[in-house]
C-alpha positions as CSV (number, residue, x, y, z in Angstrom):
1,X,-28.7,-157.8,18.0
2,X,-29.2,-157.9,14.3
3,X,-30.2,-161.6,14.4
4,X,-32.6,-161.0,17.2
5,X,-34.5,-158.2,15.4
6,X,-34.4,-160.1,12.2
7,X,-36.0,-163.1,14.0
8,X,-38.7,-160.8,15.5
9,X,-39.4,-159.4,12.0
10,X,-39.7,-162.9,10.5
11,X,-42.0,-164.1,13.2
12,X,-44.2,-161.1,12.7
13,X,-44.2,-161.6,8.9
14,X,-45.9,-165.0,9.0
15,X,-49.0,-164.3,6.9
16,X,-51.6,-166.3,8.8
17,X,-54.5,-164.6,7.1
18,X,-53.3,-165.7,3.7
19,X,-52.3,-169.2,4.8
20,X,-55.6,-169.9,6.7
21,X,-57.7,-168.6,3.8
22,X,-55.8,-170.7,1.3
23,X,-56.1,-173.8,3.4
24,X,-59.8,-173.4,4.0
25,X,-61.1,-172.1,0.7
26,X,-58.1,-172.2,-1.8
27,X,-58.7,-168.5,-2.3
28,X,-56.2,-165.6,-2.1
29,X,-57.3,-163.3,0.7
30,X,-55.3,-160.5,-0.9
31,X,-57.8,-160.6,-3.8
32,X,-60.9,-161.1,-1.6
33,X,-63.0,-158.4,0.2
34,X,-60.8,-155.5,1.2
35,X,-57.7,-157.4,0.1
36,X,-56.1,-157.1,3.5
37,X,-54.6,-160.3,5.1
38,X,-55.8,-159.3,8.6
39,X,-58.4,-161.0,10.8
40,X,-61.3,-158.6,10.0
41,X,-61.1,-159.3,6.3
42,X,-60.9,-163.0,6.9
43,X,-63.8,-162.8,9.3
44,X,-65.9,-161.0,6.7
45,X,-64.7,-162.9,3.6
46,X,-64.2,-166.5,4.9
47,X,-66.0,-167.2,8.2
48,X,-66.2,-166.1,11.8
49,X,-64.1,-169.1,13.0
50,X,-61.4,-168.4,10.4
51,X,-61.3,-164.7,11.4
52,X,-61.0,-165.5,15.1
53,X,-58.3,-168.1,14.3
54,X,-56.3,-165.5,12.4
55,X,-56.8,-163.0,15.1
56,X,-55.4,-165.3,17.7
57,X,-52.5,-166.5,15.6
58,X,-51.5,-163.0,14.6
59,X,-51.6,-162.0,18.3
60,X,-49.4,-164.9,19.3
61,X,-46.6,-164.0,16.8
62,X,-44.9,-161.3,18.9
63,X,-45.5,-163.4,22.1
64,X,-43.6,-166.3,20.5
65,X,-40.8,-163.9,19.5
66,X,-40.6,-162.6,23.1
67,X,-40.5,-166.1,24.6
68,X,-38.0,-167.6,22.3
69,X,-35.7,-164.5,22.5
70,X,-36.1,-164.4,26.3
71,X,-35.2,-168.1,26.5
72,X,-32.1,-167.8,24.3
73,X,-30.9,-164.3,25.1
74,X,-32.6,-163.1,28.4
75,X,-30.3,-160.1,28.8
76,X,-31.0,-158.9,25.3
77,X,-34.8,-159.4,25.8
78,X,-34.9,-157.3,28.9
79,X,-32.9,-154.6,27.2
80,X,-34.5,-154.6,23.8
81,X,-38.1,-156.0,24.3
82,X,-39.7,-152.9,22.8
83,X,-37.5,-153.0,19.8
84,X,-38.5,-156.7,19.4
85,X,-42.1,-155.5,19.7
86,X,-41.5,-152.9,16.9
87,X,-39.9,-155.3,14.5
88,X,-42.6,-157.9,15.0
89,X,-45.2,-155.2,14.1
90,X,-43.1,-154.1,11.1
91,X,-42.9,-157.8,10.0
92,X,-46.7,-158.1,10.2
93,X,-47.3,-154.8,8.3
94,X,-44.6,-155.2,5.8
95,X,-44.0,-158.9,5.3
96,X,-41.2,-159.8,2.9
97,X,-43.2,-162.9,1.7
98,X,-46.1,-160.6,0.3
99,X,-43.9,-157.9,-1.2
100,X,-44.2,-155.8,2.0
101,X,-48.1,-155.7,1.8
102,X,-49.4,-157.1,5.0
103,X,-51.9,-156.4,7.7
104,X,-52.6,-153.3,9.8
105,X,-51.0,-154.5,13.0
106,X,-53.9,-154.5,15.4
107,X,-53.8,-158.2,16.5
108,X,-49.9,-158.0,16.8
109,X,-50.2,-154.8,18.8
110,X,-52.6,-156.3,21.3
111,X,-50.8,-159.6,21.5
112,X,-47.5,-158.0,22.3
113,X,-49.0,-155.6,24.8
114,X,-50.8,-158.5,26.6
115,X,-47.3,-159.7,27.3
116,X,-45.8,-156.3,28.2
117,X,-48.7,-154.5,30.0
118,X,-51.4,-157.1,30.5
119,X,-54.0,-155.3,32.7
120,X,-54.2,-152.0,30.6
121,X,-54.2,-154.1,27.5
122,X,-57.1,-156.2,28.7
123,X,-59.1,-153.0,29.5
124,X,-58.3,-151.7,26.0
125,X,-59.5,-154.9,24.4
126,X,-62.7,-154.8,26.4
127,X,-63.2,-151.2,25.1
128,X,-62.5,-152.5,21.5
129,X,-65.1,-155.2,21.9
130,X,-67.9,-153.0,23.2
131,X,-67.1,-150.3,20.7
132,X,-67.4,-152.8,17.9
133,X,-70.5,-154.4,19.4
134,X,-72.3,-151.1,19.6
135,X,-71.1,-149.3,16.4
136,X,-70.3,-152.4,14.3
137,X,-67.1,-150.6,13.2
138,X,-64.0,-152.7,13.8
139,X,-61.6,-150.0,12.8
140,X,-63.2,-147.5,15.2
141,X,-62.8,-149.9,18.1
142,X,-59.2,-150.6,17.2
143,X,-58.2,-147.0,16.7
144,X,-59.9,-145.8,19.9
145,X,-58.5,-148.6,22.1
146,X,-55.0,-148.3,20.6
147,X,-55.0,-144.5,21.0
148,X,-55.9,-144.8,24.7
149,X,-53.5,-147.6,25.4
150,X,-50.7,-145.7,23.7
151,X,-51.5,-142.6,25.8
152,X,-51.3,-144.8,29.0
153,X,-48.0,-146.2,27.9
154,X,-46.5,-142.8,27.0
155,X,-47.3,-141.6,30.5
156,X,-46.4,-144.7,32.6
157,X,-43.6,-146.4,30.6
158,X,-40.1,-145.4,31.7
159,X,-37.4,-144.6,29.3
160,X,-37.3,-142.3,26.2
161,X,-36.4,-145.2,23.9
162,X,-39.5,-147.2,25.0
163,X,-41.7,-144.2,24.7
164,X,-40.3,-143.4,21.2
165,X,-40.9,-146.9,20.0
166,X,-44.5,-147.0,21.4
167,X,-45.2,-143.7,19.5
168,X,-43.7,-145.1,16.3
169,X,-45.9,-148.2,16.5
170,X,-48.9,-146.0,17.1
171,X,-48.0,-143.9,14.0
172,X,-47.5,-147.0,11.9
173,X,-50.9,-148.5,12.8
174,X,-52.7,-145.2,12.3
175,X,-50.9,-144.8,8.9
176,X,-52.1,-148.2,7.9
177,X,-55.6,-147.2,8.9
178,X,-55.6,-144.0,6.9
179,X,-58.2,-145.2,4.4
180,X,-60.4,-146.5,7.3
181,X,-60.1,-143.1,9.0
182,X,-61.2,-141.3,5.8
183,X,-64.2,-143.7,5.5
184,X,-65.1,-143.2,9.1
185,X,-65.1,-139.4,8.7
186,X,-67.4,-139.8,5.6
187,X,-69.6,-142.4,7.4
188,X,-68.8,-145.0,4.7
189,X,-66.8,-147.5,6.7
190,X,-67.6,-151.2,6.3
191,X,-69.5,-152.7,9.3
192,X,-69.0,-156.0,11.0
193,X,-71.3,-158.1,13.1
194,X,-69.6,-159.8,16.1
């Protein structure tokens, strides 16, 4: 169990935003733009293609953890898949390689949920896209879609452990977006063009 969750954490902690930016520009993304290693900052600070690449790679991290653990330990996967989800997110948000200063968990969240609850997640991603397209506020789209998908999961996922983990992930992501929420309230949030 310890090894499985450690593996999930390490998979989630791969800092693709930093690696892709370094490879393409030789710059440190943690010292560029907002300083965040996530896809939105890479999108703004490097290029659209780089941002989309980071978005996809960050989303794939928990899926890779799911697939590898399922292949090696199918019984553990079925029993602990939401814990694997949680530790992948923790790895992304608090990566050991970057002194526990990572991304905000959005791409990992959607990637994992595409695997766990695909249809509701696709609908949430469509909501994110159109919210950002209309408002040009990536954080607003992320927070709104994550909030609604979490509500769905809390209603329809069976098991108190799973519901508790889903709620913890929700709190982690909203905590990481606290500065964005303050800027949204003040009307000062940075905009993005899709």
